C-alpha positions in Angstrom: 91.7 95.3 91.9 90.3 91.8 92.1 93.7 90.3 91.4 95.3 92.4 94.1 92.6 91.3 96.6 93.2 87.6 95.8 97.0 88.1 96.2 96.7 89.9 99.6 94.2 87.3 100.9 96.5 84.5 99.8 99.6 86.2 101.3 97.9 86.5 104.6 97.6 82.7 104.7 101.3 82.1 104.2 102.8 85.0 106.1 105.6 83.8 108.4 105.0 85.1 112.0 105.2 82.0 114.2 106.8 83.2 117.4 104.5 84.8 119.9 106.4 87.2 122.2 105.4 89.1 125.3 103.8 92.3 124.2 102.5 93.4 127.6 105.0 96.2 127.7 103.8 98.8 125.2 107.1 100.8 125.2 108.7 100.9 121.8 105.6 99.6 120.0 105.0 101.3 116.7 101.8 100.7 114.7 102.5 103.4 112.1 103.4 102.7 108.5 106.9 103.3 107.3 107.6 106.6 105.6 109.9 107.4 102.8 108.9 104.2 101.0 107.3 103.8 97.6 104.7 101.5 99.1 103.1 101.1 102.5 104.9 98.7 104.8 104.0 98.3 108.5 106.7 99.4 110.8 108.1 96.7 113.0 108.5 97.0 116.7 111.9 95.8 117.9 110.5 92.7 119.4 108.8 91.7 116.1 112.1 92.1 114.2 113.8 90.0 116.9 111.1 87.3 116.5 111.7 87.2 112.8 115.4 86.8 113.4 114.7 83.9 115.8 112.3 82.3 113.3 115.1 82.3 110.7 117.5 80.8 113.2 115.0 78.0 114.0 114.3 77.2 110.3 118.1 77.2 109.5 118.7 74.8 112.4 115.9 72.5 111.2 117.2 72.5 107.6 120.9 71.9 108.4 120.0 69.1 110.8 117.8 67.5 108.2 119.2 68.5 104.8 117.8 65.8 102.6 114.5 65.5 104.5 114.0 69.2 104.2 114.6 69.0 100.4 112.1 66.2 100.2 109.5 68.0 102.2 109.7 71.1 100.0 109.5 69.0 96.8 106.2 67.4 98.1 104.5 70.5 99.3 103.3 73.9 98.3 102.8 77.1 100.3 99.5 75.9 101.6 99.8 72.2 102.3 102.2 69.3 102.7 101.6 65.9 101.1 102.6 63.6 104.0 101.7 60.5 102.0 104.8 61.0 99.8 107.1 61.5 102.8 108.5 58.3 104.3 110.2 59.9 107.3 107.7 62.6 108.3 104.1 62.4 109.3 101.6 65.0 110.5 101.6 63.9 114.1 105.3 63.7 114.6 106.6 66.4 112.1 108.0 68.8 114.7 109.8 66.0 116.6 111.1 64.4 113.5 112.5 67.8 112.3 114.0 68.7 115.7 111.9 71.8 115.9 111.7 71.9 119.7 115.5 71.6 120.2 116.2 74.2 117.5 113.8 76.6 119.1 115.5 76.0 122.5 118.9 76.7 121.0 117.6 79.9 119.3 116.0 81.1 122.5 119.2 80.5 124.4 121.0 83.1 122.4 118.0 85.4 121.9 116.4 88.2 124.0 112.8 87.2 123.8 110.6 85.2 126.2 108.7 83.1 123.6 106.4 80.3 122.9 105.9 78.5 119.6 102.6 78.6 117.7 103.3 77.3 114.3 101.4 75.7 111.5 102.8 73.1 109.1 102.8 75.5 106.1 104.4 78.3 108.1 107.4 76.1 109.0 107.5 74.9 105.4 107.7 78.4 104.0 110.4 79.4 106.5 112.4 76.3 105.4 112.1 77.3 101.7 114.4 80.3 102.3 117.0 78.3 104.2 117.1 75.4 101.7 117.6 77.9 98.9 120.5 79.6 100.7 122.0 76.2 101.6 121.9 74.8 98.1 122.6 78.1 96.2 126.0 79.4 97.2 126.0 82.0 94.5 123.2 84.3 93.5 120.8 82.5 91.1 121.1 83.5 87.5 118.1 82.7 85.2 118.6 81.8 81.6 117.2 84.1 78.9 114.5 81.6 78.0 113.3 81.0 81.6 109.5 80.7 81.6 107.4 83.3 83.3 105.6 80.6 85.2 106.9 77.2 86.3 104.2 74.9 85.0 106.1 71.8 86.4 105.6 72.9 90.0 104.3 70.2 92.3 101.1 71.0 94.2 100.5 69.0 97.3 96.8 68.4 97.2 95.8 69.4 93.7 95.9 73.0 92.4 94.6 74.7 95.5 93.6 78.3 94.4 95.7 79.9 97.2 98.8 77.8 96.3 98.4 78.6 92.6 98.0 82.3 93.2 101.1 82.4 95.4 103.1 80.4 92.9 102.1 82.7 90.1 103.1 85.8 92.1 106.4 84.4 93.3 107.3 83.1 89.8 106.5 86.6 88.3 108.5 88.4 91.0 111.6 86.3 90.7 111.6 86.4 86.9 111.3 90.1 86.9 114.0 90.8 89.5 116.0 87.7 90.4 119.0 89.7 91.6 117.2 91.7 94.3 115.1 88.6 95.2 118.3 86.8 96.0 119.7 89.8 97.9 116.5 90.0 100.0 116.9 86.4 101.1 120.6 86.9 102.0 119.8 89.9 104.1 119.2 89.8 107.9 115.5 90.4 108.9 115.1 94.0 110.0 118.4 95.2 108.4 119.0 98.1 106.0 119.9 95.6 103.4 116.5 94.0 103.7 114.8 97.4 103.3 116.9 98.2 100.3 116.1 94.9 98.6 112.4 95.3 99.1 112.3 98.8 97.8 114.2 97.6 94.7 111.6 94.9 94.2 108.7 97.3 94.3 108.5 97.9 90.5 108.2 94.1 90.1 105.5 94.1 92.7 103.5 96.6 90.7 104.1 94.5 87.6 103.0 91.3 89.1 100.4 92.3 91.6 99.0 95.5 89.9 99.5 99.2 90.7 97.0 98.9 93.6 99.8 97.3 95.6 101.1 100.8 96.3 98.1 101.6 98.4 98.0 98.2 100.3 99.6 97.7 103.7 102.3 95.1 103.2 104.2 93.2 105.9 107.9 92.6 105.2 107.6 89.0 106.2 104.9 88.4 103.6 107.1 89.7 100.7 110.0 87.7 102.0 107.9 84.5 102.2 106.6 84.9 98.6 110.1 85.6 97.3 111.6 82.6 99.2 109.0 80.3 97.6 109.8 81.7 94.2 113.6 81.5 94.5 113.5 77.9 95.8 111.1 76.9 93.0 113.3 78.6 90.4 116.3 76.6 91.7 114.4 73.3 92.1 112.0 73.3 89.2 113.7 75.7 86.8 116.3 73.3 85.2 113.5 71.0 84.0 110.8 73.6 83.4 109.5 74.0 79.8 111.4 77.0 78.4 109.8 80.2 77.2 109.0 80.0 73.5 110.3 83.0 71.6 107.8 84.6 69.3 108.7 84.2 65.7 108.1 86.8 63.1 105.6 85.8 60.5 107.3 85.9 57.1 105.5 86.7 53.9 106.2 83.9 51.5 105.8 86.2 48.6 108.3 88.7 49.9 
């Protein structure tokens, strides 16, 4: 239970909602949990789903306008913080301008249905970008080698091994190792779609394996699961090829046999 509490507390730090929409009209709001699911997920009102779609559009725009810079930002950050000292073209004060966030938001809003304002933290944008960089650089679903390590010990941590960053990394590494196919399918699905629901349901056994059986009784936001998976899939793609491989256990032989 302690492990689950740590995971949920950490996940709440990195969850992706960044667009504040007008919720003054209560019509259509649904605060009940989804039914027919093997674990509890909060039902999303239509405007929340629309906001997630818009978030994805903004992040995709940012990444495709700044491909190499986006890769560098991810390589010098973790889910909690960004190491701006290692980035030549981005600084904390000008990050949003340097990444064209405002223009990308304007373009997304132009084709959207929400009246919005942006309220975003550095780490939130970074975590949204992880999904888009993975999809940009990984045309085909990622396939892990048989000796892929359970945990990517060669991950970079922006400001030392922050407990929240390490906990998220361990969870995302575990999930992606246990179900890389459905993890990939989740990131390729549209937020709020049936395909997204199906992928998350398929990932549930891995959630129990990695987070503990108590996860079935916890209220999970879809955006949280997607954020953790995105970090894991990007890390598998980026760090995986140079990560120490898993060592197969050798049978002890009796020399006298």
